[in-house]
LUMDRENKE-949196 format. One line per 10 residues: number of its first residue (from 0); their letters; for each residue z, x, y of C-alpha. Coordinates in steps of 0.05 Angstrom, whole numbers. Example, Ala and Ser with C-alpha at 12.3 -4.5 7.8 and 13.67 -1.06 7.14 Angstrom:
0	AS	156:246:-90; 143:273:-21
// end
This chain:
0	MADAHDAIEL	261:315:-387; 283:252:-359; 309:189:-388; 267:131:-394; 321:86:-394; 347:114:-345; 282:81:-296; 292:18:-334; 357:16:-310; 338:39:-241
10	TRQLLRFDTI	286:-12:-234; 325:-61:-258; 376:-45:-205; 325:-45:-155; 297:-109:-166; 369:-140:-149; 361:-126:-76; 315:-181:-35; 275:-133:3; 212:-191:12
20	NPTGDETACT	175:-174:72; 195:-202:120; 269:-216:125; 294:-182:63; 343:-124:69; 305:-63:60; 359:-16:78; 403:-35:25; 355:-14:-23; 326:59:8
30	RHVGDLLADA	404:68:17; 419:54:-50; 359:105:-78; 376:156:-21; 447:159:-43; 427:177:-114; 380:228:-96; 436:254:-47; 486:259:-104; 435:308:-138
40	GFRVSYHPYG	435:350:-86; 371:322:-48; 364:330:23; 367:264:45; 335:233:115; 343:161:137; 288:129:185; 308:65:218; 245:26:246; 281:-42:263
50	ERRTCVVAGI	328:-90:238; 342:-72:165; 288:-42:159; 298:42:144; 252:86:94; 290:152:63; 257:221:50; 282:265:2; 268:343:-4; 291:391:-65
60	GGTSDKPPLC	265:457:-65; 218:491:-29; 173:549:-19; 136:581:42; 73:598:7; 58:536:-37; 70:454:1; 115:412:-38; 81:348:-84; 91:287:-45
70	ITGHIDTVPL	103:218:-88; 108:161:-52; 128:91:-59; 156:21:-21; 208:-22:-40; 181:-83:4; 166:-136:-32; 117:-200:-17; 153:-277:-14; 165:-311:-74
80	GAVSWRKDPF	112:-373:-62; 112:-443:-77; 113:-443:-147; 176:-435:-178; 190:-382:-226; 216:-389:-293; 254:-322:-292; 304:-295:-240; 258:-258:-182; 320:-218:-175
90	AGQTDAGRLF	352:-214:-235; 317:-154:-276; 306:-204:-336; 268:-176:-398; 232:-217:-458; 179:-189:-501; 182:-119:-478; 162:-141:-412; 215:-132:-349; 211:-197:-292
100	GRGASDMKSG	222:-195:-216; 193:-195:-152; 165:-119:-138; 177:-108:-219; 99:-86:-221; 85:-68:-140; 123:-33:-145; 196:-22:-153; 186:-4:-222; 145:61:-196
110	VAAFVTAALG	195:76:-149; 241:77:-199; 196:114:-256; 182:173:-198; 258:180:-173; 271:184:-247; 234:240:-255; 262:270:-202; 316:272:-219; 305:303:-286
120	FRDKLAGTPG	283:362:-254; 350:372:-194; 365:440:-225; 306:467:-235; 271:467:-174; 304:526:-123; 251:576:-105; 188:528:-125; 154:490:-78; 189:428:-99
130	LELVITGGEE	178:359:-77; 183:315:-17; 199:231:-40; 180:188:7; 196:110:-3; 183:55:52; 188:-6:64; 132:-50:106; 83:-37:54; 62:-108:47
140	TGCEGAFHLA	49:-121:117; 9:-50:140; 37:8:121; 84:-9:183; 151:40:139; 90:94:130; 65:96:199; 141:104:228; 144:165:194; 77:192:209
150	RSTGALSRAG	88:187:278; 166:208:274; 168:280:296; 202:310:245; 205:263:190; 158:294:146; 151:364:123; 91:388:95; 57:370:23; 9:399:-22
160	AILVGEPTAN	-15:339:-61; 7:261:-55; 18:222:-121; 25:137:-94; 61:97:-146; 21:37:-137; 7:-7:-201; -49:19:-238; -19:18:-311; -19:89:-306
170	YPLVGHKGAY	-90:102:-299; -95:150:-245; -140:125:-184; -172:171:-138; -179:129:-79; -176:58:-43; -218:21:15; -188:17:82; -165:-49:115; -197:-74:185
180	WLNARTHGIT	-165:-139:202; -199:-167:270; -175:-239:299; -237:-265:345; -233:-311:395; -279:-359:434; -259:-395:494; -291:-457:529; -267:-517:576; -235:-584:552
190	AHGSMPERGE	-267:-650:571; -252:-712:543; -280:-726:475; -326:-782:499; -359:-736:561; -368:-670:521; -423:-656:570; -368:-639:627; -334:-587:578; -359:-528:545
200	NAVYKAARAV	-347:-526:469; -297:-457:434; -304:-490:368; -388:-490:368; -386:-418:398; -340:-392:336; -380:-431:277; -444:-382:317; -398:-324:302; -383:-343:232
210	AKLEHFDFGV	-454:-350:226; -471:-289:235; -404:-255:208; -429:-286:140; -495:-232:130; -464:-173:167; -504:-117:173; -452:-50:163; -509:-5:161; -477:45:114
220	APHPLLGPPT	-497:52:41; -446:40:-22; -402:96:-30; -410:113:-102; -343:108:-129; -315:53:-63; -371:6:-73; -396:-25:-9; -356:-47:54; -337:-122:50
230	LNVGTIAGGL	-329:-171:102; -293:-244:94; -274:-303:148; -209:-315:127; -194:-362:172; -215:-408:218; -177:-455:271; -192:-492:345; -182:-551:387; -124:-591:411
240	NINSVPDEAR	-140:-662:380; -200:-700:361; -219:-736:422; -228:-670:462; -268:-615:480; -236:-550:453; -224:-493:496; -205:-448:442; -224:-413:368; -199:-364:330
250	IGIDIRTVAG	-228:-328:266; -184:-288:222; -240:-229:196; -212:-184:138; -257:-126:124; -252:-75:68; -284:-1:90; -293:52:47; -289:133:61; -330:157:116
260	QDHQALRARL	-337:92:167; -296:88:233; -264:33:253; -278:34:322; -350:45:316; -354:-18:263; -320:-56:321; -370:-43:374; -420:-55:321; -383:-125:308
270	ADLLGRDVEL	-371:-137:384; -456:-119:399; -464:-173:348; -426:-222:366; -434:-215:449; -397:-234:504; -381:-309:480; -323:-268:425; -262:-221:441; -245:-188:383
280	EAILDVGSVY	-169:-159:375; -144:-106:316; -92:-128:285; -89:-82:214; -118:-21:226; -117:22:163; -161:71:139; -192:83:66; -172:150:16; -217:176:-27
290	TDPADPWVAD	-208:245:-65; -263:286:-99; -251:284:-169; -279:356:-185; -214:373:-142; -172:424:-183; -106:379:-178; -145:311:-193; -169:340:-264; -101:363:-277
300	VFEIMAPILD	-70:301:-264; -132:266:-310; -115:317:-358; -43:304:-366; -46:232:-367; -97:231:-420; -57:245:-489; 1:185:-450; -66:134:-444; -102:161:-508
310	TTPQPRSVSY	-155:153:-472; -200:207:-423; -192:190:-350; -254:166:-304; -260:163:-230; -239:99:-204; -212:70:-137; -183:4:-121; -199:-44:-60; -127:-57:-45
320	FTDAAALRPA	-94:-6:12; -31:34:0; 19:78:40; -18:139:27; -74:108:93; -14:131:129; 22:189:103; -44:225:78; -73:241:151; 3:263:172
330	YGNPPTVILG	-1:319:113; -64:336:136; -109:297:76; -75:335:16; -114:310:-57; -82:242:-67; -79:201:-126; -51:133:-139; -9:128:-212; 39:80:-226
340	PGEPQMAHQT	67:43:-281; 66:-30:-251; 7:-81:-273; -47:-86:-220; -69:-159:-239; 16:-175:-233; 22:-161:-153; 40:-227:-118; 38:-263:-175; 93:-315:-194
350	DEYCVIDRIA	130:-295:-253; 115:-221:-237; 131:-173:-282; 126:-98:-311; 104:-78:-380; 168:-38:-405; 134:12:-447; 93:38:-394; 157:52:-343; 170:98:-399
360	QAVDGYSEII	100:129:-398; 101:136:-323; 165:181:-330; 128:225:-377; 72:234:-337; 108:249:-273; 153:294:-301; 92:342:-324; 56:336:-265; 119:361:-229
370	RHWCL	125:414:-277; 53:430:-264; 62:435:-192; 123:467:-182; 145:506:-259
// end
């Protein structure tokens, strides 16, 4: 069985890499993990998709009759923010049973835990379905790394199930909402602010559009587990200066969708509502993920995690998106569970931390899930 202390130390090592997205060095971090796996006998391939941006795919074992278990996670992180940290975000400091650093919960502890668990089986997986570990960058800004792998011929092999190590405090989740972000633009004709009748005000058009969006009817019933889809106008901007009629305005629309919604049909519904005065441009298109909790593998994961959590898991979902939105269709839509040691409420927070004991729990849970799938 893998040693949880190895996972804690590996988390510290990963935290020392600045992988803030954008500008951070993903390649150095993914190479570090890839080298560990290659030294242990995994088949490792690197997939660059930009300067200092790289994903790694590592496999071990494999048979023809049952596909591998895919375990995936990302190593990029969000910026530190404007508020000063009390702990060094790149040192992996510990205090009161917590391990601090940018990415400690979201989600370098998850990557460290599943890599450590996989390394514990390095000599046991020959002739078994085996594992495919997918470690990505670019997740925080729209799953760019995962979509690059999905589009790259031969980058991914097969997967019979997907385990996503995002922060859930080790509680297994069966789905997440999709994200569909749109830029809406309105156009007008500029004129002097003292003669507005000579122009055409783009801000007024944007205001009318926002009023319509506030009560947008999706035309779908709430999902029994994911809940209803949501729409939020997150940004609005326009105009040249206070004494000119604005000839352009922009609206940022954040939509979170549920299983069964088609984003293109949704865009057409929005376009019909807003009319010809509003142009729509998609800037993020990430689908929802949902697996029936009655799926046998999901039930197996729930059973494995029950004694670790000291409670019987109930079907739950989250509103944030994960790389499963890109990887699951590429693998043929196998059952998917989101499960990781990070604290969900600490994601993107100042002085982000993970609870050290949860890392040990995750290693135990991942190890048992691997054993059930492969052995």
